[in-house]
mmCIF file of the N, C-alpha and C atoms, coordinates in Angstrom:
data_MODEL
# 
_entry.id   MODEL 
# 
loop_
_atom_site.group_PDB 
_atom_site.id 
_atom_site.type_symbol 
_atom_site.label_atom_id 
_atom_site.label_alt_id 
_atom_site.label_comp_id 
_atom_site.label_asym_id 
_atom_site.label_entity_id 
_atom_site.label_seq_id 
_atom_site.pdbx_PDB_ins_code 
_atom_site.Cartn_x 
_atom_site.Cartn_y 
_atom_site.Cartn_z 
_atom_site.occupancy 
_atom_site.B_iso_or_equiv 
_atom_site.pdbx_formal_charge 
_atom_site.auth_seq_id 
_atom_site.auth_comp_id 
_atom_site.auth_asym_id 
_atom_site.auth_atom_id 
_atom_site.pdbx_PDB_model_num 
ATOM 1   N N  . MET A 1 1  ? 5.169  -25.438 -23.927 1.00 0.00 ? 1  MET A N  1 
ATOM 2   C CA . MET A 1 1  ? 4.655  -25.902 -22.606 1.00 0.00 ? 1  MET A CA 1 
ATOM 3   C C  . MET A 1 1  ? 4.056  -24.335 -21.631 1.00 0.00 ? 1  MET A C  1 
ATOM 4   N N  . PHE A 1 2  ? 3.093  -24.157 -21.331 1.00 0.00 ? 2  PHE A N  1 
ATOM 5   C CA . PHE A 1 2  ? 2.233  -23.139 -20.766 1.00 0.00 ? 2  PHE A CA 1 
ATOM 6   C C  . PHE A 1 2  ? 3.313  -23.016 -19.250 1.00 0.00 ? 2  PHE A C  1 
ATOM 7   N N  . ASN A 1 3  ? 3.345  -21.634 -19.001 1.00 0.00 ? 3  ASN A N  1 
ATOM 8   C CA . ASN A 1 3  ? 4.187  -21.713 -17.658 1.00 0.00 ? 3  ASN A CA 1 
ATOM 9   C C  . ASN A 1 3  ? 2.991  -20.385 -17.257 1.00 0.00 ? 3  ASN A C  1 
ATOM 10  N N  . LEU A 1 4  ? 2.284  -20.841 -16.046 1.00 0.00 ? 4  LEU A N  1 
ATOM 11  C CA . LEU A 1 4  ? 1.578  -19.715 -15.481 1.00 0.00 ? 4  LEU A CA 1 
ATOM 12  C C  . LEU A 1 4  ? 2.370  -18.569 -14.676 1.00 0.00 ? 4  LEU A C  1 
ATOM 13  N N  . ARG A 1 5  ? 3.284  -18.529 -14.360 1.00 0.00 ? 5  ARG A N  1 
ATOM 14  C CA . ARG A 1 5  ? 4.217  -17.690 -14.098 1.00 0.00 ? 5  ARG A CA 1 
ATOM 15  C C  . ARG A 1 5  ? 4.428  -16.267 -15.060 1.00 0.00 ? 5  ARG A C  1 
ATOM 16  N N  . ASP A 1 6  ? 4.690  -16.849 -16.226 1.00 0.00 ? 6  ASP A N  1 
ATOM 17  C CA . ASP A 1 6  ? 4.838  -16.076 -17.338 1.00 0.00 ? 6  ASP A CA 1 
ATOM 18  C C  . ASP A 1 6  ? 3.675  -15.386 -17.908 1.00 0.00 ? 6  ASP A C  1 
ATOM 19  N N  . PHE A 1 7  ? 2.985  -16.253 -17.939 1.00 0.00 ? 7  PHE A N  1 
ATOM 20  C CA . PHE A 1 7  ? 1.472  -16.019 -18.095 1.00 0.00 ? 7  PHE A CA 1 
ATOM 21  C C  . PHE A 1 7  ? 1.089  -14.650 -17.095 1.00 0.00 ? 7  PHE A C  1 
ATOM 22  N N  . ILE A 1 8  ? 1.186  -14.946 -16.031 1.00 0.00 ? 8  ILE A N  1 
ATOM 23  C CA . ILE A 1 8  ? 0.375  -13.756 -14.976 1.00 0.00 ? 8  ILE A CA 1 
ATOM 24  C C  . ILE A 1 8  ? 1.674  -12.370 -15.477 1.00 0.00 ? 8  ILE A C  1 
ATOM 25  N N  . LYS A 1 9  ? 2.730  -12.843 -15.313 1.00 0.00 ? 9  LYS A N  1 
ATOM 26  C CA . LYS A 1 9  ? 3.757  -11.633 -15.112 1.00 0.00 ? 9  LYS A CA 1 
ATOM 27  C C  . LYS A 1 9  ? 3.467  -10.696 -16.553 1.00 0.00 ? 9  LYS A C  1 
ATOM 28  N N  . LYS A 1 10 ? 3.329  -11.394 -17.481 1.00 0.00 ? 10 LYS A N  1 
ATOM 29  C CA . LYS A 1 10 ? 3.017  -10.949 -18.776 1.00 0.00 ? 10 LYS A CA 1 
ATOM 30  C C  . LYS A 1 10 ? 1.578  -9.909  -18.880 1.00 0.00 ? 10 LYS A C  1 
ATOM 31  N N  . GLY A 1 11 ? 0.590  -10.570 -18.587 1.00 0.00 ? 11 GLY A N  1 
ATOM 32  C CA . GLY A 1 11 ? -0.718 -9.711  -18.062 1.00 0.00 ? 11 GLY A CA 1 
ATOM 33  C C  . GLY A 1 11 ? -0.673 -8.788  -17.308 1.00 0.00 ? 11 GLY A C  1 
ATOM 34  N N  . LEU A 1 12 ? 0.377  -8.677  -16.103 1.00 0.00 ? 12 LEU A N  1 
ATOM 35  C CA . LEU A 1 12 ? 0.430  -7.765  -15.093 1.00 0.00 ? 12 LEU A CA 1 
ATOM 36  C C  . LEU A 1 12 ? 0.988  -6.676  -16.020 1.00 0.00 ? 12 LEU A C  1 
ATOM 37  N N  . LEU A 1 13 ? 2.374  -6.737  -16.528 1.00 0.00 ? 13 LEU A N  1 
ATOM 38  C CA . LEU A 1 13 ? 2.785  -6.148  -17.189 1.00 0.00 ? 13 LEU A CA 1 
ATOM 39  C C  . LEU A 1 13 ? 2.073  -5.097  -18.328 1.00 0.00 ? 13 LEU A C  1 
ATOM 40  N N  . ALA A 1 14 ? 1.427  -5.814  -19.100 1.00 0.00 ? 14 ALA A N  1 
ATOM 41  C CA . ALA A 1 14 ? 0.377  -4.979  -19.943 1.00 0.00 ? 14 ALA A CA 1 
ATOM 42  C C  . ALA A 1 14 ? -0.558 -3.870  -19.064 1.00 0.00 ? 14 ALA A C  1 
ATOM 43  N N  . ALA A 1 15 ? -0.977 -4.650  -18.224 1.00 0.00 ? 15 ALA A N  1 
ATOM 44  C CA . ALA A 1 15 ? -1.820 -3.704  -17.309 1.00 0.00 ? 15 ALA A CA 1 
ATOM 45  C C  . ALA A 1 15 ? -1.288 -2.814  -16.925 1.00 0.00 ? 15 ALA A C  1 
ATOM 46  N N  . VAL A 1 16 ? 0.044  -2.222  -16.535 1.00 0.00 ? 16 VAL A N  1 
ATOM 47  C CA . VAL A 1 16 ? 0.211  -1.095  -16.285 1.00 0.00 ? 16 VAL A CA 1 
ATOM 48  C C  . VAL A 1 16 ? 0.387  0.086   -17.079 1.00 0.00 ? 16 VAL A C  1 
ATOM 49  N N  . GLY A 1 17 ? -0.520 0.995   -17.133 1.00 0.00 ? 17 GLY A N  1 
ATOM 50  C CA . GLY A 1 17 ? -0.797 2.090   -17.628 1.00 0.00 ? 17 GLY A CA 1 
ATOM 51  C C  . GLY A 1 17 ? -2.321 2.208   -18.032 1.00 0.00 ? 17 GLY A C  1 
ATOM 52  N N  . ASN A 1 18 ? -2.997 0.572   -17.897 1.00 0.00 ? 18 ASN A N  1 
ATOM 53  C CA . ASN A 1 18 ? -4.082 0.517   -18.417 1.00 0.00 ? 18 ASN A CA 1 
ATOM 54  C C  . ASN A 1 18 ? -5.153 0.186   -17.004 1.00 0.00 ? 18 ASN A C  1 
ATOM 55  N N  . MET A 1 19 ? -4.817 0.104   -16.021 1.00 0.00 ? 19 MET A N  1 
ATOM 56  C CA . MET A 1 19 ? -5.296 -0.199  -14.751 1.00 0.00 ? 19 MET A CA 1 
ATOM 57  C C  . MET A 1 19 ? -4.402 1.146   -13.751 1.00 0.00 ? 19 MET A C  1 
ATOM 58  N N  . ALA A 1 20 ? -5.295 0.968   -12.465 1.00 0.00 ? 20 ALA A N  1 
ATOM 59  C CA . ALA A 1 20 ? -4.829 1.599   -11.675 1.00 0.00 ? 20 ALA A CA 1 
ATOM 60  C C  . ALA A 1 20 ? -3.742 0.963   -11.167 1.00 0.00 ? 20 ALA A C  1 
ATOM 61  N N  . ASP A 1 21 ? -2.449 1.691   -10.567 1.00 0.00 ? 21 ASP A N  1 
ATOM 62  C CA . ASP A 1 21 ? -1.161 0.810   -10.021 1.00 0.00 ? 21 ASP A CA 1 
ATOM 63  C C  . ASP A 1 21 ? -1.961 0.187   -8.684  1.00 0.00 ? 21 ASP A C  1 
ATOM 64  N N  . TYR A 1 22 ? -2.681 0.991   -8.260  1.00 0.00 ? 22 TYR A N  1 
ATOM 65  C CA . TYR A 1 22 ? -2.887 -0.113  -6.569  1.00 0.00 ? 22 TYR A CA 1 
ATOM 66  C C  . TYR A 1 22 ? -3.442 -1.255  -7.211  1.00 0.00 ? 22 TYR A C  1 
ATOM 67  N N  . GLN A 1 23 ? -4.300 -1.655  -8.203  1.00 0.00 ? 23 GLN A N  1 
ATOM 68  C CA . GLN A 1 23 ? -4.898 -2.575  -9.116  1.00 0.00 ? 23 GLN A CA 1 
ATOM 69  C C  . GLN A 1 23 ? -3.705 -3.930  -9.414  1.00 0.00 ? 23 GLN A C  1 
ATOM 70  N N  . VAL A 1 24 ? -3.049 -2.965  -9.854  1.00 0.00 ? 24 VAL A N  1 
ATOM 71  C CA . VAL A 1 24 ? -1.628 -3.895  -10.661 1.00 0.00 ? 24 VAL A CA 1 
ATOM 72  C C  . VAL A 1 24 ? -1.104 -4.746  -9.093  1.00 0.00 ? 24 VAL A C  1 
ATOM 73  N N  . ILE A 1 25 ? -0.492 -3.658  -8.423  1.00 0.00 ? 25 ILE A N  1 
ATOM 74  C CA . ILE A 1 25 ? 0.019  -3.995  -6.981  1.00 0.00 ? 25 ILE A CA 1 
ATOM 75  C C  . ILE A 1 25 ? -0.510 -5.036  -6.335  1.00 0.00 ? 25 ILE A C  1 
ATOM 76  N N  . LEU A 1 26 ? -2.024 -5.008  -6.372  1.00 0.00 ? 26 LEU A N  1 
ATOM 77  C CA . LEU A 1 26 ? -2.909 -5.778  -5.064  1.00 0.00 ? 26 LEU A CA 1 
ATOM 78  C C  . LEU A 1 26 ? -2.600 -7.211  -6.294  1.00 0.00 ? 26 LEU A C  1 
ATOM 79  N N  . ASN A 1 27 ? -2.910 -7.012  -7.571  1.00 0.00 ? 27 ASN A N  1 
ATOM 80  C CA . ASN A 1 27 ? -2.653 -8.511  -7.946  1.00 0.00 ? 27 ASN A CA 1 
ATOM 81  C C  . ASN A 1 27 ? -1.380 -8.745  -8.410  1.00 0.00 ? 27 ASN A C  1 
ATOM 82  N N  . ALA A 1 28 ? -0.576 -8.364  -8.100  1.00 0.00 ? 28 ALA A N  1 
ATOM 83  C CA . ALA A 1 28 ? 0.556  -8.938  -7.777  1.00 0.00 ? 28 ALA A CA 1 
ATOM 84  C C  . ALA A 1 28 ? 1.160  -9.472  -6.953  1.00 0.00 ? 28 ALA A C  1 
ATOM 85  N N  . ALA A 1 29 ? 0.605  -8.453  -5.819  1.00 0.00 ? 29 ALA A N  1 
ATOM 86  C CA . ALA A 1 29 ? 1.019  -9.352  -3.938  1.00 0.00 ? 29 ALA A CA 1 
ATOM 87  C C  . ALA A 1 29 ? 0.055  -10.534 -4.057  1.00 0.00 ? 29 ALA A C  1 
ATOM 88  N N  . GLY A 1 30 ? -0.967 -10.828 -4.937  1.00 0.00 ? 30 GLY A N  1 
ATOM 89  C CA . GLY A 1 30 ? -1.791 -11.743 -4.690  1.00 0.00 ? 30 GLY A CA 1 
ATOM 90  C C  . GLY A 1 30 ? -1.079 -12.865 -5.171  1.00 0.00 ? 30 GLY A C  1 
ATOM 91  N N  . TRP A 1 31 ? -0.359 -12.584 -6.426  1.00 0.00 ? 31 TRP A N  1 
ATOM 92  C CA . TRP A 1 31 ? -0.198 -14.185 -6.850  1.00 0.00 ? 31 TRP A CA 1 
ATOM 93  C C  . TRP A 1 31 ? 1.163  -14.313 -6.362  1.00 0.00 ? 31 TRP A C  1 
ATOM 94  N N  . HIS A 1 32 ? 1.909  -13.210 -5.672  1.00 0.00 ? 32 HIS A N  1 
ATOM 95  C CA . HIS A 1 32 ? 3.315  -13.443 -5.061  1.00 0.00 ? 32 HIS A CA 1 
ATOM 96  C C  . HIS A 1 32 ? 3.029  -14.645 -3.813  1.00 0.00 ? 32 HIS A C  1 
ATOM 97  N N  . GLU A 1 33 ? 1.749  -14.139 -3.137  1.00 0.00 ? 33 GLU A N  1 
ATOM 98  C CA . GLU A 1 33 ? 1.621  -14.671 -1.650  1.00 0.00 ? 33 GLU A CA 1 
ATOM 99  C C  . GLU A 1 33 ? 1.024  -16.158 -2.089  1.00 0.00 ? 33 GLU A C  1 
ATOM 100 N N  . LYS A 1 34 ? 0.411  -16.538 -3.383  1.00 0.00 ? 34 LYS A N  1 
ATOM 101 C CA . LYS A 1 34 ? 0.108  -17.880 -3.587  1.00 0.00 ? 34 LYS A CA 1 
ATOM 102 C C  . LYS A 1 34 ? 1.264  -18.600 -4.425  1.00 0.00 ? 34 LYS A C  1 
ATOM 103 N N  . GLY A 1 35 ? 2.692  -17.765 -4.281  1.00 0.00 ? 35 GLY A N  1 
ATOM 104 C CA . GLY A 1 35 ? 4.013  -18.562 -4.481  1.00 0.00 ? 35 GLY A CA 1 
ATOM 105 C C  . GLY A 1 35 ? 4.023  -18.447 -6.131  1.00 0.00 ? 35 GLY A C  1 
ATOM 106 N N  . VAL A 1 36 ? 3.283  -17.778 -6.590  1.00 0.00 ? 36 VAL A N  1 
ATOM 107 C CA . VAL A 1 36 ? 3.290  -17.721 -8.622  1.00 0.00 ? 36 VAL A CA 1 
ATOM 108 C C  . VAL A 1 36 ? 4.464  -17.036 -8.836  1.00 0.00 ? 36 VAL A C  1 
ATOM 109 N N  . LEU A 1 37 ? 4.369  -15.735 -8.460  1.00 0.00 ? 37 LEU A N  1 
ATOM 110 C CA . LEU A 1 37 ? 5.259  -14.650 -8.775  1.00 0.00 ? 37 LEU A CA 1 
ATOM 111 C C  . LEU A 1 37 ? 6.685  -14.856 -7.691  1.00 0.00 ? 37 LEU A C  1 
ATOM 112 N N  . THR A 1 38 ? 7.898  -14.091 -8.304  1.00 0.00 ? 38 THR A N  1 
ATOM 113 C CA . THR A 1 38 ? 8.784  -14.161 -7.279  1.00 0.00 ? 38 THR A CA 1 
ATOM 114 C C  . THR A 1 38 ? 8.878  -12.645 -6.698  1.00 0.00 ? 38 THR A C  1 
ATOM 115 N N  . GLU A 1 39 ? 9.837  -12.478 -5.769  1.00 0.00 ? 39 GLU A N  1 
ATOM 116 C CA . GLU A 1 39 ? 9.941  -11.018 -5.356  1.00 0.00 ? 39 GLU A CA 1 
ATOM 117 C C  . GLU A 1 39 ? 10.824 -10.554 -6.745  1.00 0.00 ? 39 GLU A C  1 
ATOM 118 N N  . GLU A 1 40 ? 11.437 -11.419 -7.432  1.00 0.00 ? 40 GLU A N  1 
ATOM 119 C CA . GLU A 1 40 ? 12.231 -10.497 -8.638  1.00 0.00 ? 40 GLU A CA 1 
ATOM 120 C C  . GLU A 1 40 ? 10.648 -10.143 -9.847  1.00 0.00 ? 40 GLU A C  1 
ATOM 121 N N  . ASP A 1 41 ? 9.961  -10.865 -9.676  1.00 0.00 ? 41 ASP A N  1 
ATOM 122 C CA . ASP A 1 41 ? 8.990  -10.329 -10.769 1.00 0.00 ? 41 ASP A CA 1 
ATOM 123 C C  . ASP A 1 41 ? 8.236  -9.202  -10.274 1.00 0.00 ? 41 ASP A C  1 
ATOM 124 N N  . LEU A 1 42 ? 8.211  -8.966  -8.758  1.00 0.00 ? 42 LEU A N  1 
ATOM 125 C CA . LEU A 1 42 ? 7.596  -8.072  -8.014  1.00 0.00 ? 42 LEU A CA 1 
ATOM 126 C C  . LEU A 1 42 ? 8.227  -6.745  -8.652  1.00 0.00 ? 42 LEU A C  1 
ATOM 127 N N  . ALA A 1 43 ? 9.569  -6.937  -8.425  1.00 0.00 ? 43 ALA A N  1 
ATOM 128 C CA . ALA A 1 43 ? 10.339 -5.692  -8.906  1.00 0.00 ? 43 ALA A CA 1 
ATOM 129 C C  . ALA A 1 43 ? 10.017 -5.463  -10.274 1.00 0.00 ? 43 ALA A C  1 
ATOM 130 N N  . ASP A 1 44 ? 10.418 -6.017  -11.059 1.00 0.00 ? 44 ASP A N  1 
ATOM 131 C CA . ASP A 1 44 ? 9.969  -5.655  -12.378 1.00 0.00 ? 44 ASP A CA 1 
ATOM 132 C C  . ASP A 1 44 ? 8.687  -4.995  -13.049 1.00 0.00 ? 44 ASP A C  1 
ATOM 133 N N  . ILE A 1 45 ? 7.736  -5.454  -12.061 1.00 0.00 ? 45 ILE A N  1 
ATOM 134 C CA . ILE A 1 45 ? 6.411  -5.224  -12.114 1.00 0.00 ? 45 ILE A CA 1 
ATOM 135 C C  . ILE A 1 45 ? 6.583  -3.400  -12.075 1.00 0.00 ? 45 ILE A C  1 
ATOM 136 N N  . ASN A 1 46 ? 6.995  -3.690  -10.646 1.00 0.00 ? 46 ASN A N  1 
ATOM 137 C CA . ASN A 1 46 ? 6.939  -2.479  -9.840  1.00 0.00 ? 46 ASN A CA 1 
ATOM 138 C C  . ASN A 1 46 ? 8.134  -1.285  -10.791 1.00 0.00 ? 46 ASN A C  1 
ATOM 139 N N  . ALA A 1 47 ? 9.005  -1.720  -11.159 1.00 0.00 ? 47 ALA A N  1 
ATOM 140 C CA . ALA A 1 47 ? 9.540  -0.857  -11.927 1.00 0.00 ? 47 ALA A CA 1 
ATOM 141 C C  . ALA A 1 47 ? 9.304  -0.380  -13.371 1.00 0.00 ? 47 ALA A C  1 
ATOM 142 N N  . ALA A 1 48 ? 8.269  -1.474  -13.972 1.00 0.00 ? 48 ALA A N  1 
ATOM 143 C CA . ALA A 1 48 ? 7.226  -0.577  -14.821 1.00 0.00 ? 48 ALA A CA 1 
ATOM 144 C C  . ALA A 1 48 ? 6.512  0.037   -14.492 1.00 0.00 ? 48 ALA A C  1 
ATOM 145 N N  . ILE A 1 49 ? 5.712  0.383   -13.386 1.00 0.00 ? 49 ILE A N  1 
ATOM 146 C CA . ILE A 1 49 ? 4.694  1.021   -12.912 1.00 0.00 ? 49 ILE A CA 1 
ATOM 147 C C  . ILE A 1 49 ? 5.677  2.613   -12.693 1.00 0.00 ? 49 ILE A C  1 
ATOM 148 N N  . GLU A 1 50 ? 7.172  2.554   -12.078 1.00 0.00 ? 50 GLU A N  1 
ATOM 149 C CA . GLU A 1 50 ? 7.638  3.706   -11.811 1.00 0.00 ? 50 GLU A CA 1 
ATOM 150 C C  . GLU A 1 50 ? 8.067  4.215   -13.140 1.00 0.00 ? 50 GLU A C  1 
ATOM 151 N N  . ALA A 1 51 ? 8.446  3.519   -14.338 1.00 0.00 ? 51 ALA A N  1 
ATOM 152 C CA . ALA A 1 51 ? 8.743  3.923   -15.497 1.00 0.00 ? 51 ALA A CA 1 
ATOM 153 C C  . ALA A 1 51 ? 7.364  4.651   -16.226 1.00 0.00 ? 51 ALA A C  1 
ATOM 154 N N  . GLN A 1 52 ? 6.541  3.868   -16.239 1.00 0.00 ? 52 GLN A N  1 
ATOM 155 C CA . GLN A 1 52 ? 4.925  4.655   -16.395 1.00 0.00 ? 52 GLN A CA 1 
ATOM 156 C C  . GLN A 1 52 ? 4.677  5.807   -16.235 1.00 0.00 ? 52 GLN A C  1 
ATOM 157 N N  . ALA A 1 53 ? 4.936  5.869   -14.569 1.00 0.00 ? 53 ALA A N  1 
ATOM 158 C CA . ALA A 1 53 ? 4.417  7.174   -13.921 1.00 0.00 ? 53 ALA A CA 1 
ATOM 159 C C  . ALA A 1 53 ? 5.548  8.293   -14.183 1.00 0.00 ? 53 ALA A C  1 
ATOM 160 N N  . SER A 1 54 ? 6.707  8.133   -14.736 1.00 0.00 ? 54 SER A N  1 
ATOM 161 C CA . SER A 1 54 ? 7.847  8.787   -14.988 1.00 0.00 ? 54 SER A CA 1 
ATOM 162 C C  . SER A 1 54 ? 7.120  9.320   -16.312 1.00 0.00 ? 54 SER A C  1 
ATOM 163 N N  . GLU A 1 55 ? 6.695  8.520   -17.306 1.00 0.00 ? 55 GLU A N  1 
ATOM 164 C CA . GLU A 1 55 ? 6.701  9.090   -18.512 1.00 0.00 ? 55 GLU A CA 1 
ATOM 165 C C  . GLU A 1 55 ? 5.292  10.237  -18.297 1.00 0.00 ? 55 GLU A C  1 
ATOM 166 N N  . VAL A 1 56 ? 4.298  9.725   -17.805 1.00 0.00 ? 56 VAL A N  1 
ATOM 167 C CA . VAL A 1 56 ? 3.243  10.526  -17.487 1.00 0.00 ? 56 VAL A CA 1 
ATOM 168 C C  . VAL A 1 56 ? 3.812  11.958  -17.109 1.00 0.00 ? 56 VAL A C  1 
ATOM 169 N N  . THR A 1 57 ? 4.555  11.870  -15.771 1.00 0.00 ? 57 THR A N  1 
ATOM 170 C CA . THR A 1 57 ? 4.840  13.377  -15.412 1.00 0.00 ? 57 THR A CA 1 
ATOM 171 C C  . THR A 1 57 ? 5.712  14.365  -16.325 1.00 0.00 ? 57 THR A C  1 
ATOM 172 N N  . GLU A 1 58 ? 6.197  13.211  -17.408 1.00 0.00 ? 58 GLU A N  1 
ATOM 173 C CA . GLU A 1 58 ? 7.040  13.842  -18.289 1.00 0.00 ? 58 GLU A CA 1 
ATOM 174 C C  . GLU A 1 58 ? 6.227  14.909  -19.126 1.00 0.00 ? 58 GLU A C  1 
ATOM 175 N N  . ASP A 1 59 ? 4.935  14.076  -19.499 1.00 0.00 ? 59 ASP A N  1 
ATOM 176 C CA . ASP A 1 59 ? 3.983  14.400  -20.460 1.00 0.00 ? 59 ASP A CA 1 
ATOM 177 C C  . ASP A 1 59 ? 3.091  15.818  -19.721 1.00 0.00 ? 59 ASP A C  1 
ATOM 178 N N  . GLU A 1 60 ? 2.784  15.496  -18.453 1.00 0.00 ? 60 GLU A N  1 
ATOM 179 C CA . GLU A 1 60 ? 2.305  17.013  -17.785 1.00 0.00 ? 60 GLU A CA 1 
ATOM 180 C C  . GLU A 1 60 ? 3.353  18.180  -17.431 1.00 0.00 ? 60 GLU A C  1 
ATOM 181 N N  . ASN A 1 61 ? 4.585  17.750  -17.393 1.00 0.00 ? 61 ASN A N  1 
ATOM 182 C CA . ASN A 1 61 ? 5.378  19.203  -17.641 1.00 0.00 ? 61 ASN A CA 1 
ATOM 183 C C  . ASN A 1 61 ? 5.535  19.676  -19.460 1.00 0.00 ? 61 ASN A C  1 
ATOM 184 N N  . MET A 1 62 ? 5.264  18.633  -19.934 1.00 0.00 ? 62 MET A N  1 
ATOM 185 C CA . MET A 1 62 ? 5.637  19.190  -21.276 1.00 0.00 ? 62 MET A CA 1 
ATOM 186 C C  . MET A 1 62 ? 4.423  20.272  -21.629 1.00 0.00 ? 62 MET A C  1 
ATOM 187 N N  . ASP A 1 63 ? 3.117  20.418  -21.390 1.00 0.00 ? 63 ASP A N  1 
ATOM 188 C CA . ASP A 1 63 ? 1.802  20.963  -21.424 1.00 0.00 ? 63 ASP A CA 1 
ATOM 189 C C  . ASP A 1 63 ? 1.991  22.052  -20.757 1.00 0.00 ? 63 ASP A C  1 
# 
């Protein structure tokens, strides 16, 4: 069965690294405000953003 929460969360996690962080955050906050995403979902999305940011930082330090 289709689950909107899983669909939105999967899309936002896929957007990390492909969209600006602020866009992902604003979209996630909007879905949280509508009651679709939970605070746990926001924490997962934030963790993905932080992990992606640390990968970029490590790549820059290698240059």
